[in-house]
C-alpha positions as CSV (number, residue, x, y, z in Angstrom):
1,M,-20.3,32.2,20.8
2,S,-19.3,34.5,23.7
3,Q,-17.1,37.6,22.9
4,L,-14.4,35.9,24.7
5,D,-14.6,32.8,22.7
6,H,-14.7,34.9,19.6
7,K,-11.4,36.7,20.5
8,S,-9.8,33.4,21.3
9,Q,-9.7,32.6,17.4
10,A,-6.2,33.4,16.2
11,W,-7.5,35.6,13.3
12,S,-10.5,37.2,14.9
13,A,-9.6,40.7,15.6
14,L,-10.4,41.9,12.1
15,F,-14.0,40.7,12.3
16,S,-17.1,42.2,13.6
17,E,-19.2,39.2,14.2
18,P,-18.3,35.7,15.3
19,M,-18.5,32.9,12.9
20,S,-21.9,31.1,12.7
21,D,-22.1,27.6,14.4
22,L,-22.9,26.1,11.0
23,V,-19.8,27.6,9.2
24,K,-17.8,26.6,12.3
25,R,-18.7,22.9,12.0
26,Y,-18.3,23.1,8.2
27,T,-14.9,24.5,8.1
28,A,-13.4,22.9,11.2
29,S,-11.0,20.0,10.8
30,V,-10.1,19.1,14.4
31,D,-12.3,16.0,14.5
32,F,-9.9,14.2,12.0
33,D,-6.8,16.2,12.0
34,K,-6.2,15.7,15.6
35,R,-4.2,12.4,14.6
36,L,-1.5,14.9,13.6
37,W,-0.8,16.1,17.0
38,Q,2.5,14.2,17.6
39,A,3.8,15.6,14.2
40,D,2.7,19.0,15.2
41,I,4.4,19.0,18.7
42,Q,7.5,17.6,17.0
43,G,7.5,20.4,14.4
44,S,6.8,23.1,16.9
45,L,9.6,22.1,19.1
46,A,12.1,22.1,16.2
47,H,10.9,25.5,15.1
48,A,11.2,26.9,18.7
49,G,14.7,25.5,19.0
50,M,15.6,27.1,15.9
51,L,14.0,30.5,16.8
52,A,16.0,30.4,20.1
53,A,19.2,29.4,18.2
54,Q,18.7,32.3,15.9
55,G,18.0,34.9,18.8
56,I,14.4,35.4,17.7
57,I,13.1,34.2,21.0
58,P,14.8,34.2,24.3
59,A,16.2,31.0,25.7
60,G,13.8,31.3,28.5
61,D,10.9,31.2,26.1
62,L,12.4,28.0,24.5
63,A,12.6,26.2,28.0
64,E,8.8,27.2,28.7
65,I,7.7,26.0,25.4
66,Q,9.5,22.7,25.9
67,R,7.9,22.3,29.5
68,G,4.4,23.2,28.2
69,M,4.6,20.9,25.1
70,A,5.5,18.0,27.5
71,Q,2.5,18.6,29.5
72,V,0.4,18.9,26.3
73,K,1.8,15.7,25.1
74,Q,1.0,14.0,28.5
75,E,-2.5,15.3,28.5
76,I,-3.2,14.0,24.9
77,E,-1.7,10.8,25.5
78,S,-3.8,10.3,28.9
79,G,-7.0,11.5,27.1
80,A,-7.3,14.5,29.4
81,F,-6.8,17.0,26.7
82,E,-9.8,19.0,25.6
83,W,-10.3,19.3,21.9
84,K,-12.3,22.4,21.0
85,L,-14.4,22.8,17.8
86,D,-13.9,26.7,18.3
87,L,-10.3,26.3,17.9
88,E,-10.7,24.8,14.3
89,D,-8.0,22.4,14.0
90,V,-5.1,20.5,15.7
91,H,-2.7,23.3,15.5
92,L,-4.6,26.2,17.3
93,N,-5.8,23.6,19.7
94,I,-2.3,22.7,20.9
95,E,-1.1,26.3,20.6
96,A,-4.0,27.6,22.8
97,R,-3.3,25.0,25.5
98,L,0.4,25.7,25.4
99,T,-0.4,29.5,25.9
100,Q,-2.6,28.7,28.9
101,L,0.3,26.9,30.4
102,V,3.3,29.2,29.6
103,G,1.7,32.5,28.8
104,D,3.5,34.7,26.4
105,A,6.1,32.2,25.5
106,G,3.5,30.1,23.9
107,K,2.4,33.3,21.9
108,R,5.9,33.6,20.6
109,L,6.0,30.1,19.1
110,H,4.1,31.0,15.9
111,T,6.8,33.7,15.1
112,G,8.0,33.2,11.6
113,R,5.4,30.4,10.5
114,S,1.9,30.1,9.3
115,R,-0.7,27.6,9.7
116,N,-0.1,27.0,6.0
117,D,3.4,25.9,6.2
118,Q,2.7,24.2,9.6
119,V,0.1,22.0,8.2
120,A,2.2,21.1,5.3
121,T,5.0,20.1,7.5
122,D,2.9,18.1,9.9
123,V,1.3,16.1,7.2
124,R,4.6,15.2,5.6
125,L,5.9,14.3,9.2
126,W,2.9,12.0,9.9
127,L,3.0,10.4,6.5
128,R,6.6,9.7,6.6
129,G,6.0,7.6,9.8
130,E,3.1,5.8,8.3
131,I,5.2,5.0,5.0
132,D,7.8,3.5,7.4
133,V,5.2,1.4,9.1
134,L,3.7,0.3,5.7
135,S,7.1,-0.6,4.3
136,G,7.6,-3.0,7.3
137,L,4.3,-4.6,6.6
138,L,5.2,-5.0,2.9
139,T,8.2,-6.9,4.0
140,E,6.4,-9.2,6.3
141,L,3.7,-9.9,3.8
142,Q,6.4,-10.8,1.3
143,K,8.2,-13.1,3.8
144,S,4.6,-14.8,4.5
145,L,4.3,-15.5,0.7
146,L,8.0,-16.6,0.5
147,A,7.2,-19.2,3.2
148,L,4.1,-20.4,1.3
149,A,6.1,-20.5,-2.0
150,E,9.0,-22.6,-0.5
151,Q,6.6,-25.0,1.2
152,N,4.7,-25.6,-2.2
153,A,7.6,-25.4,-4.7
154,D,6.8,-28.8,-6.0
155,V,3.1,-28.5,-5.9
156,I,1.6,-28.4,-9.5
157,L,-1.0,-25.7,-10.1
158,P,-2.9,-25.3,-13.5
159,G,-1.7,-21.9,-14.8
160,F,-4.3,-19.8,-16.6
161,T,-4.7,-17.4,-19.3
162,H,-8.2,-16.1,-20.0
163,L,-9.1,-18.2,-16.9
164,Q,-8.6,-21.3,-19.2
165,V,-5.9,-24.0,-18.2
166,A,-2.8,-23.0,-20.1
167,Q,0.5,-24.6,-18.6
168,P,1.2,-26.3,-15.4
169,V,3.1,-24.2,-13.0
170,S,4.4,-24.5,-9.5
171,F,2.1,-23.1,-6.8
172,G,5.2,-21.7,-5.2
173,H,6.0,-19.9,-8.3
174,H,2.5,-18.5,-8.5
175,M,3.0,-17.0,-4.9
176,L,6.4,-15.6,-6.0
177,A,4.5,-13.5,-8.7
178,Y,2.7,-11.5,-5.7
179,V,6.2,-11.2,-4.0
180,E,7.4,-9.5,-7.1
181,M,4.3,-7.1,-7.1
182,F,4.5,-6.3,-3.4
183,S,8.3,-5.6,-3.8
184,R,7.6,-3.1,-6.5
185,D,5.1,-1.4,-4.0
186,A,7.8,-1.3,-1.5
187,E,10.1,0.3,-4.0
188,R,7.4,3.0,-4.9
189,L,6.8,3.8,-1.2
190,A,10.5,4.1,-0.6
191,D,10.9,6.6,-3.6
192,V,7.8,8.5,-2.5
193,R,9.3,9.0,1.0
194,K,12.2,10.9,-0.4
195,R,9.7,13.5,-1.7
196,V,7.6,13.5,1.3
197,N,10.6,14.1,3.6
198,R,11.1,17.7,2.7
199,L,10.5,20.6,4.9
200,P,8.0,23.5,4.0
201,L,8.3,25.1,7.4
202,G,9.7,28.6,7.0
203,A,7.7,29.3,3.8
204,A,5.2,31.0,6.2
205,A,1.9,32.0,4.5
206,L,3.2,32.0,1.0
207,A,6.1,34.5,0.5
208,G,8.7,33.3,3.2
209,T,9.4,35.5,6.2
210,S,11.6,38.5,7.2
211,Y,12.8,36.7,10.3
212,P,16.4,35.2,9.8
213,L,15.2,31.5,10.1
214,D,17.5,28.7,9.7
215,R,15.4,26.2,7.7
216,E,18.1,23.9,7.1
217,A,18.7,23.4,10.9
218,V,15.0,22.7,11.3
219,A,15.0,20.2,8.6
220,K,17.9,18.5,10.2
221,A,16.4,18.4,13.6
222,L,13.4,16.6,12.0
223,G,15.4,14.2,10.0
224,M,14.3,15.6,6.7
225,E,16.3,15.5,3.6
226,G,16.2,19.1,2.7
227,V,13.9,22.2,2.5
228,C,11.3,23.1,-0.1
229,Q,12.9,25.5,-2.3
230,N,10.0,27.9,-3.4
231,S,7.5,29.3,-0.6
232,L,4.5,29.4,-2.9
233,D,5.0,25.6,-4.0
234,A,5.8,24.7,-0.4
235,V,2.5,25.8,1.3
236,S,0.2,24.6,-1.8
237,D,2.0,21.2,-2.8
238,R,0.2,18.1,-2.3
239,D,1.9,16.1,-4.9
240,F,3.4,14.0,-2.3
241,A,-0.3,13.0,-1.0
242,I,-1.3,12.1,-4.5
243,E,1.8,10.2,-5.1
244,F,1.5,8.2,-1.9
245,T,-2.1,7.5,-2.7
246,A,-1.3,6.2,-6.2
247,A,1.3,3.9,-4.8
248,A,-1.2,2.8,-2.1
249,T,-3.8,2.1,-4.8
250,L,-1.3,0.0,-6.8
251,A,-0.6,-1.9,-3.6
252,M,-4.3,-2.4,-3.2
253,V,-4.8,-3.6,-6.6
254,H,-2.1,-6.3,-6.0
255,V,-4.0,-7.3,-2.8
256,S,-7.3,-7.2,-5.0
257,R,-5.8,-9.6,-7.7
258,L,-4.6,-12.1,-4.9
259,S,-8.1,-11.8,-3.2
260,E,-9.8,-12.6,-6.5
261,E,-7.8,-15.7,-6.8
262,L,-8.3,-16.7,-3.1
263,V,-12.0,-16.5,-3.6
264,L,-12.0,-18.5,-6.8
265,W,-9.5,-21.1,-5.3
266,M,-11.7,-21.5,-2.1
267,S,-14.9,-22.3,-4.1
268,Q,-16.2,-25.8,-4.3
269,N,-15.7,-25.6,-8.0
270,F,-11.9,-25.4,-7.4
271,G,-11.1,-26.5,-4.1
272,F,-7.5,-25.6,-4.3
273,I,-7.1,-24.0,-0.8
274,R,-8.7,-23.7,2.6
275,I,-8.4,-20.3,4.3
276,A,-8.3,-20.5,8.2
277,D,-11.8,-20.3,9.7
278,R,-11.0,-17.0,11.6
279,F,-10.9,-15.3,8.1
280,T,-14.3,-16.5,7.0
281,T,-17.8,-16.2,8.0
282,G,-21.0,-18.3,7.7
283,S,-24.2,-17.7,6.0
284,S,-27.5,-16.5,8.0
285,I,-29.5,-19.2,5.8
286,M,-27.2,-21.9,4.4
287,P,-25.4,-23.7,7.2
288,Q,-22.8,-25.4,4.8
289,K,-21.2,-22.2,3.7
290,K,-17.9,-20.7,4.5
291,N,-17.7,-17.2,2.9
292,P,-14.1,-15.7,2.1
293,D,-15.2,-12.4,3.5
294,V,-11.8,-11.0,4.1
295,P,-10.5,-11.3,0.5
296,E,-13.9,-10.2,-0.7
297,L,-13.7,-7.0,1.5
298,A,-10.2,-6.3,0.6
299,R,-11.1,-6.4,-3.2
300,G,-14.1,-4.0,-2.4
301,K,-11.9,-1.6,-0.4
302,T,-9.4,-1.3,-3.4
303,G,-12.2,0.7,-5.1
304,R,-12.4,2.8,-2.0
305,V,-8.6,3.7,-2.0
306,A,-8.7,4.2,-5.8
307,G,-11.5,6.6,-5.2
308,H,-9.4,8.6,-2.8
309,L,-6.8,8.9,-5.4
310,V,-9.2,10.3,-7.8
311,A,-10.6,12.7,-5.1
312,L,-7.0,14.0,-4.3
313,V,-6.4,14.7,-8.0
314,T,-9.7,16.4,-8.5
315,L,-9.1,18.5,-5.4
316,M,-5.7,20.0,-6.8
317,K,-6.6,20.2,-10.5
318,G,-8.2,23.8,-10.4
319,Q,-6.3,25.4,-7.6
320,P,-4.4,28.6,-8.3
321,L,-1.4,29.4,-6.1
322,A,-0.9,29.3,-3.3
323,Y,-2.6,27.9,-0.3
324,N,-6.4,27.5,-0.5
325,K,-8.9,26.1,2.0
326,D,-9.7,23.2,-0.4
327,N,-6.5,21.8,0.9
328,Q,-8.2,21.0,4.1
329,E,-10.0,18.1,2.1
330,D,-6.6,16.4,1.5
331,K,-6.5,14.9,5.0
332,E,-9.6,12.7,5.2
333,P,-8.8,10.7,1.9
334,L,-5.1,10.5,2.8
335,F,-5.9,9.3,6.3
336,D,-8.3,6.8,5.2
337,T,-5.9,5.4,2.4
338,V,-3.3,5.0,5.1
339,D,-5.7,3.2,7.5
340,T,-7.2,0.9,4.7
341,L,-3.8,-0.3,3.5
342,R,-2.2,-0.7,6.9
343,D,-5.1,-2.9,8.1
344,T,-5.3,-4.9,4.8
345,L,-1.7,-5.7,4.9
346,R,-1.7,-6.7,8.5
347,I,-4.6,-9.2,8.0
348,F,-3.2,-10.6,4.8
349,I,0.1,-11.2,6.7
350,E,-1.5,-13.5,9.1
351,M,-4.1,-15.0,6.5
352,M,-1.7,-16.1,3.9
353,G,0.5,-17.8,6.6
354,G,-2.6,-19.9,7.6
355,I,-3.5,-21.1,4.0
356,T,-3.9,-25.1,3.6
357,V,-3.1,-26.3,0.0
358,N,-4.9,-29.1,-1.7
359,K,-2.4,-30.4,-3.9
360,E,-4.3,-33.1,-5.2
361,A,-7.2,-30.9,-6.3
362,M,-4.6,-28.5,-8.1
363,E,-2.9,-31.3,-9.8
364,A,-6.2,-32.9,-11.1
365,A,-7.4,-29.6,-12.4
366,A,-4.1,-29.4,-14.3
367,R,-4.8,-32.6,-16.0
368,K,-8.1,-31.4,-17.5
369,G,-7.1,-28.8,-20.1
370,F,-4.2,-30.5,-22.0
371,A,-1.8,-28.3,-20.0
372,T,1.3,-30.0,-21.7
373,A,0.3,-29.3,-25.2
374,T,3.0,-26.6,-25.6
375,D,5.4,-29.3,-24.3
376,L,4.4,-31.3,-27.2
377,A,5.1,-28.6,-29.7
378,D,8.4,-27.9,-28.1
379,Y,9.4,-31.6,-28.4
380,L,8.5,-31.6,-31.9
381,V,10.6,-28.6,-32.8
382,K,13.5,-30.2,-31.1
383,K,12.8,-33.1,-33.5
384,G,13.4,-30.5,-36.3
385,L,9.7,-29.5,-37.1
386,P,9.1,-25.7,-37.6
387,F,7.3,-24.3,-34.7
388,R,4.1,-23.4,-36.8
389,D,4.1,-26.8,-38.2
390,A,4.4,-28.3,-34.7
391,H,1.7,-26.1,-33.4
392,E,-0.7,-27.3,-36.1
393,V,0.3,-31.1,-35.4
394,V,-0.4,-30.7,-31.6
395,A,-3.8,-28.9,-32.4
396,H,-4.8,-32.0,-34.3
397,A,-3.6,-34.4,-31.4
398,V,-5.5,-32.3,-28.9
399,K,-8.7,-32.6,-31.0
400,T,-8.4,-36.5,-31.2
401,A,-7.7,-36.6,-27.5
402,Q,-10.9,-34.6,-26.8
403,A,-13.0,-36.7,-29.0
404,M,-11.7,-40.0,-27.2
405,G,-12.1,-38.2,-23.7
406,V,-8.4,-38.6,-22.7
407,D,-5.5,-36.4,-22.0
408,L,-2.6,-36.1,-24.3
409,S,-0.5,-38.2,-22.2
410,E,-3.0,-41.0,-22.2
411,L,-3.0,-41.3,-26.0
412,P,-1.2,-44.4,-27.1
413,L,2.3,-44.0,-28.7
414,A,1.0,-45.5,-32.0
415,K,-1.7,-42.9,-32.1
416,L,0.7,-40.0,-31.4
417,Q,2.8,-41.3,-34.1
418,E,0.1,-40.9,-36.7
419,F,0.4,-37.2,-36.3
420,N,4.2,-37.3,-36.6
421,A,6.4,-40.3,-37.0
422,S,9.5,-38.8,-35.0
423,I,7.4,-38.9,-31.8
424,G,9.0,-41.5,-29.6
425,Q,8.7,-43.2,-26.3
426,D,10.5,-40.3,-24.5
427,V,7.4,-38.1,-25.4
428,F,5.6,-39.4,-22.3
429,Q,8.1,-37.8,-19.9
430,V,7.6,-34.6,-21.9
431,L,3.9,-34.8,-21.5
432,S,3.7,-35.4,-17.8
433,L,2.8,-32.4,-15.6
434,R,6.1,-33.0,-13.6
435,G,8.4,-33.0,-16.7
436,S,6.6,-29.9,-18.0
437,L,7.3,-28.2,-14.6
438,D,10.9,-29.4,-14.3
439,A,11.8,-28.5,-18.0
440,R,11.4,-24.7,-17.5
441,N,14.4,-24.4,-15.6
442,V,15.4,-20.7,-16.7
443,V,15.6,-17.7,-14.6
444,G,12.1,-16.6,-13.9
445,G,10.7,-20.0,-14.9
446,T,8.4,-22.3,-12.9
447,A,10.8,-25.2,-12.3
448,P,10.8,-26.0,-8.5
449,A,14.6,-25.6,-8.6
450,Q,14.0,-21.9,-10.0
451,V,11.4,-21.3,-7.4
452,R,13.8,-22.2,-4.5
453,A,16.5,-20.1,-6.1
454,Q,14.0,-17.2,-6.3
455,V,13.0,-17.7,-2.6
456,A,16.7,-17.5,-1.6
457,R,17.1,-14.3,-3.6
458,H,14.1,-12.6,-2.1
459,R,15.1,-13.7,1.4
460,Q,18.6,-12.2,1.0
461,R,17.0,-8.9,-0.3
462,L,14.5,-8.8,2.5
463,G,17.0,-9.4,5.2
């Protein structure tokens, strides 16, 4: 590094020798934090406007800063901007170029702030925007699932517990379970956004500043909901990043659960659905294969995001107040979490809209596991039998049906009456899959009428 390069570093006057190339590469973040450039410019312009309004810098300097930043923005957008490793990060790269363009006015921009509060502000501004994008994608995914639910409200699917056939449910009802999950994810992101959207700027390095800053004016200019009230906490807090990554992890867990079902349902042993070919791949050796690569990979990427959550929690657990260089390690896991969740949601919106349902295969599978056994027990209870006694009667009936190789609904009436004399001809409506489905017409139940009511409720909620 030349002496000129050495002096270009913002902190270099104290040091007697330049940083080694190895340390420079090890400590620099510009390769990944340059994605914060829009937030950095936005925060800097709000800070400069406040400095001028408070009389800390002249109005002429503000005009020069605004002119210079407009050119920096144009250069970055066009790809002409030269990112320099020597300048460590996005903040110093932009400030150095600004100073080249406007001279001393650019040097005055950093008055009353530190990179510590600057980077905390930039990350919050950037993450706020990403949360808004993700919230929109969660809405679109819910709408995609709602369309699938409405189209298949009357389709009978075997409901499982322990992956054993339990009771018949509507396929639409099953899809609505995921709408509920993703709606909670959207609620969590909205709640996280409130804590993300607070301003650290003005905390400076750790203790605040002696300049008469108007932090509330900067917060208002940036559309933030308030200022961080303690300077030590403002520069060192990364709770918002951890909290966001936790919410993102839960969203990916929901994607993973859905993915697992898609993989199972698509297999030949189930044959319940077909995913559009553009979301599958073939085998290099077995020409008959269509592999559900997208849901499989989403299932795998869930571990990646969960790992980022652990990394961020571990990053923060041993840090004393206030800012430490460790915090540079918050960005890559946070950035990758956003990228992974965003790309996953985008592809699932399209993929779920292109699913073909094999209703005949679903209904046939529902007939295999005595799915209406609980309905027979409920029928006997309504005839006056205590539920525990009814449960035992039905267990005997199932055992007999198994031995005969038939479903409960295929047992003759006389045979059913051997188990309890109160059983009448009306039992066969109860033992039908359709009768079982229609009977569960309570809020939250699987009856097609309830599915349609829930679809309408969700559509009204989503707008």
